[in-house]
C-alpha positions in Angstrom: 14.9 22.2 25.6 18.6 22.1 26.5 21.3 21.7 23.9 22.3 18.4 25.5 18.7 17.1 25.2 18.6 18.0 21.5 22.0 16.5 20.8 21.0 13.1 22.4 17.7 13.0 20.7 19.0 13.9 17.2 22.1 11.7 17.5 20.0 8.6 18.3 17.3 9.5 15.7 19.7 10.2 12.9 21.9 7.2 13.5 19.0 4.8 13.3 17.4 6.6 10.3 20.7 6.2 8.5 20.8 2.5 9.3 17.3 1.9 8.2 17.7 3.8 5.0 20.8 1.9 4.2 19.1 -1.4 4.8 16.1 -0.3 2.7 18.4 0.7 -0.2 20.3 -2.6 -0.1 17.1 -4.7 0.1 14.5 -3.0 -2.0 11.5 -5.1 -3.0 12.6 -5.6 -6.6 16.3 -6.3 -5.8 17.5 -9.9 -6.4 18.4 -12.0 -3.4 19.0 -15.2 -5.4 19.0 -16.6 -8.9 17.7 -20.1 -9.6 18.4 -21.4 -13.1 18.3 -17.9 -14.5 15.1 -17.0 -12.6 15.5 -14.1 -10.2 14.1 -14.3 -6.7 13.4 -10.8 -5.3 13.1 -9.6 -1.8 9.4 -9.2 -2.6 9.1 -12.9 -3.5 10.9 -13.8 -0.3 8.6 -11.6 1.8 5.5 -13.0 0.1 6.4 -16.7 0.2 8.2 -16.9 3.5 6.7 -14.2 5.6 5.6 -16.6 8.3 9.2 -17.5 9.0 10.6 -14.0 8.7 8.3 -11.9 10.9 8.8 -13.7 14.2 12.6 -13.8 13.7 12.6 -10.1 12.9 10.6 -9.4 16.0 13.1 -11.4 18.1 15.9 -9.3 16.6 14.0 -6.1 17.2 13.7 -7.1 20.9 17.5 -7.6 21.1 18.0 -4.2 19.2 15.6 -2.5 21.6 17.5 -3.8 24.7 20.9 -2.8 23.1 19.5 0.7 22.2 18.2 1.3 25.7 21.5 0.3 27.2 23.2 2.7 24.8 20.8 5.5 25.7 21.4 4.9 29.4 25.2 5.0 28.8 24.9 8.3 26.9 22.6 9.9 29.6 25.1 9.0 32.3 28.0 10.3 30.3 26.2 13.6 29.5 25.2 14.1 33.1 28.7 13.4 34.4 30.2 15.8 31.9 27.8 18.5 32.8 28.9 18.2 36.5 32.7 17.8 35.6 32.7 14.3 36.9 33.5 10.8 35.5 30.6 8.4 35.3 32.1 6.4 38.2 32.2 9.5 40.3 28.7 10.4 39.4 27.4 6.9 40.4 29.4 7.0 43.6 27.7 10.3 44.5 24.2 9.6 43.4 23.9 5.8 43.9 26.7 4.1 45.9 26.9 6.7 48.7 23.2 6.4 49.4 23.2 2.7 49.7 22.4 1.1 53.1 23.6 -2.4 54.1 20.8 -4.9 55.0 20.2 -5.7 58.6 21.2 -9.1 60.0 17.5 -10.1 60.0 17.1 -9.3 56.3 20.2 -11.3 55.5 18.9 -14.3 57.4 15.6 -14.1 55.5 17.6 -14.0 52.2 19.6 -17.0 53.5 16.4 -19.0 54.2 15.5 -18.6 50.5 18.8 -19.9 49.2 19.4 -23.6 48.5 22.6 -24.3 50.3 23.9 -26.8 52.9 26.4 -24.3 54.3 25.8 -22.6 57.6 24.7 -19.0 57.6 28.0 -17.8 59.2 30.0 -19.4 56.3 28.0 -17.7 53.5 27.2 -14.4 55.3 29.7 -12.3 53.5 28.6 -13.6 50.1 25.0 -12.8 51.0 25.9 -9.3 52.1 27.8 -8.8 48.8 24.9 -10.1 46.7 22.3 -7.9 48.4 24.6 -4.9 48.0 24.9 -5.7 44.3 21.1 -6.1 43.9 20.4 -2.9 45.7 23.0 -1.0 43.7 21.5 -2.2 40.4 18.1 -1.3 41.5 19.2 2.2 42.7 21.2 2.8 39.4 18.1 1.8 37.3 16.0 4.3 39.3 18.6 7.0 38.9 18.8 6.5 35.2 15.0 6.7 35.0 15.1 10.1 36.6 17.7 11.2 33.9 15.3 9.9 31.2 12.5 11.9 32.8 14.6 15.0 32.8 15.8 14.5 29.2 14.1 14.2 25.8 15.0 11.0 24.0 13.7 10.4 20.5 13.6 6.7 19.4 12.8 5.9 15.8 13.6 2.2 16.0 10.2 0.5 15.2 9.1 -3.1 15.3 9.1 -5.1 12.0 6.1 -4.6 9.8 3.8 -6.6 7.6 0.8 -6.0 5.3 -2.5 -7.0 6.7 -5.9 -7.8 5.1 -8.6 -5.3 5.6 -10.4 -5.7 9.0 -14.1 -6.4 9.3 -15.8 -2.9 9.7 -18.1 -4.3 12.4 -15.0 -5.3 14.4 -13.3 -1.9 14.1 -13.8 1.1 16.2 -12.4 4.6 15.8 -12.1 7.0 12.9 -11.6 5.6 9.4 -8.9 8.2 8.7 -7.0 7.7 12.0 -3.3 8.4 12.0 -2.7 5.1 13.7 -4.4 1.7 13.4 -4.0 -1.0 16.1 -5.0 -4.5 15.0 -5.1 -7.2 17.6 -5.1 -11.0 16.9 -6.5 -12.6 20.1 -8.1 -15.6 21.7 -10.9 -15.1 24.2 -9.7 -17.9 26.4 -6.1 -16.7 26.4 -5.2 -15.4 29.9 -2.7 -12.8 28.5 -5.4 -11.6 26.1 -7.8 -11.3 29.0 -5.2 -9.4 31.0 -4.3 -6.9 28.2 -8.0 -6.3 27.3 -8.4 -3.5 29.8 -5.2 -1.9 28.6 -6.5 -1.9 25.0 -9.8 -0.5 26.1 -7.9 2.3 28.0 -5.9 3.1 24.9 -9.1 3.4 22.9 -10.4 5.9 25.4 -7.1 7.8 25.7 -6.6 8.1 22.0 -10.2 8.6 20.9 -10.2 10.3 17.5 -6.5 9.5 16.8 -6.3 5.8 16.8 -8.6 3.1 15.3 -8.8 -0.4 16.8 -9.5 -3.6 15.0 -9.9 -7.1 16.4 -9.1 -10.4 14.5 -9.7 -13.9 15.8 -6.9 -16.3 16.4 -8.3 -19.1 18.6 -5.5 -21.3 19.8 -5.9 -25.1 19.5 -5.3 -25.7 23.2 -8.2 -23.6 24.2 -11.4 -25.7 23.7 -13.8 -22.8 24.2 -12.1 -20.1 22.2 -13.5 -21.1 18.8 -17.2 -20.9 19.8 -16.5 -17.7 21.8 -15.0 -16.1 18.6 -18.1 -17.3 16.6 -20.4 -15.8 19.3 -18.7 -12.4 19.1 -19.2 -12.4 15.3 -22.8 -13.4 15.7 -23.2 -10.4 18.0 -21.6 -8.2 15.3 -24.4 -9.2 13.0 -26.6 -7.2 15.4 -24.1 -4.3 15.7 -23.1 -5.4 19.2 -19.6 -6.8 18.6 -17.6 -4.5 20.9 -20.1 -4.8 23.7 -20.0 -8.6 23.5 -16.2 -8.6 23.0 -15.7 -6.6 26.1 -18.0 -8.7 28.1 -16.3 -11.9 27.1 -12.9 -10.6 28.3 -14.5 -9.3 31.5 -16.6 -12.3 32.5 -14.4 -15.1 31.1 -17.6 -17.1 30.7 -17.2 -19.0 27.5 -19.3 -22.1 27.6 -22.0 -22.1 24.9 -24.9 -21.7 27.4 -23.0 -18.8 29.0 -22.4 -17.2 25.6 -26.2 -17.3 24.9 -26.9 -15.9 28.3 -24.6 -12.9 27.7 -26.3 -12.3 24.4 -29.7 -12.2 26.2 -28.2 -9.8 28.8 -27.2 -7.5 26.0 -30.8 -7.7 24.7 -29.8 -9.2 21.4 -32.3 -11.1 19.3 -31.8 -14.4 21.1 -33.4 -16.5 18.3 -31.2 -15.0 15.6 -28.1 -15.2 17.9 -28.7 -18.8 18.9 -29.3 -19.9 15.3 -26.0 -18.2 14.2 -24.0 -19.8 17.0 -25.5 -23.3 16.8 -25.2 -23.5 13.0 -21.6 -22.4 13.0 -22.3 -19.9 10.2 -19.5 -17.6 11.6 -16.9 -20.3 11.7 -15.6 -19.6 8.2 -15.0 -15.9 9.0 -13.1 -16.9 12.2 -11.0 -19.3 10.1 -10.1 -16.6 7.6 -8.6 -14.5 10.4 -6.8 -17.5 11.8 -5.3 -18.4 8.4 -4.2 -14.8 7.9 -2.5 -14.9 11.3 -0.8 -18.2 10.4 0.4 -16.7 7.1 1.9 -13.8 9.0 3.8 -16.1 11.3 1.7 -15.6 14.5 2.0 -18.5 16.9 0.7 -16.9 20.1 -1.7 -14.4 21.4 -2.1 -11.5 21.9 -0.3 -10.3 18.8 -0.6 -6.6 17.7 0.1 -4.7 14.5 0.4 -0.9 15.1 0.4 0.7 11.7 1.5 -2.7 10.5 4.4 -2.9 13.0 4.3 -6.3 14.7 4.4 -6.9 18.5 3.6 -10.0 20.5 3.6 -11.5 23.9 2.6 -10.3 27.4 2.5 -6.6 26.5 1.2 -3.9 28.7 -0.3 -0.4 28.4 3.0 1.4 28.6 4.6 -0.7 25.8 1.7 -0.3 23.4 1.4 3.4 24.2 5.1 3.9 23.4 4.7 2.5 19.9 1.4 4.4 19.3 3.1 7.6 20.3 6.0 6.8 18.0 3.7 6.2 15.1 1.7 9.4 15.8 4.9 11.4 15.7 6.0 9.7 12.5 2.7 10.3 10.7 2.6 13.9 11.9 6.2 14.4 10.6 5.2 12.8 7.3 2.2 15.1 6.9 4.3 18.2 7.9 6.9 17.3 5.3 4.3 16.8 2.6 2.9 20.1 3.4 6.2 21.8 3.0 
């Protein structure tokens, strides 16, 4: 590894470690954040009583922090690359980006014009269109160039999503080693299209990190999804016959969530249909589904999928790369902790 790579990685890492340690020292769990009639309210009290309000807000702030951090990293990469070539950043970008740009053809500009809402003739707005396309192409080329710099460098990011404490997951709805370095917990809804989309990514992560990461599923059926509640109950009924993950995967694959379809899928998996149908029709799994939903509500979850990776919260239309990045971060952090303990 080059000295410049080490400097960038360590500078970013140390800066954020310092910020996080300072914040932790100023807001320890037993420190007072208010005093009401002589009664101290601690940070721990605030976290316990108002966690639903705090976690979502902290995640939004984390997303802003992440955007700002990536912008800063890109800036540092450009500065270091320019310095190594005895250039200014502007000169570097002129050489690597601007000089390689090609103007759009007349036909391409006319296609762009057709997609713009304007009453002005093409000839009047032609120069503005040309400038806009140049700008878009320059931004795209600059982003691609910075990505090559990231590939060539080593960037350590220790900024992690906000965290929360979760209740123990149902063992039947957990896969992977009990002593895994990283645990990924997903709150999801079988009818949610984003959950259906990310299901294959989560399954790929389970394969790629076999032996290193454990995966747990928790139910959070949303009120606007009429079939999600029974689908969640059905998966739990399947878990009573040790077939939770097979049934879970099939639900996300088939998207067939009507009660008769749930029963048909149980038969296709060769479950005891009498036992399964009785479980589903009686609603005996409803209370367990509701416990998960109440936990999610307490945590401040208001949409699916929502993930907790070693307790660190992430939500929204996430993809494989985003989840993988946090898993890798947590694997590195736990490895470093074990190494430090050994020393």
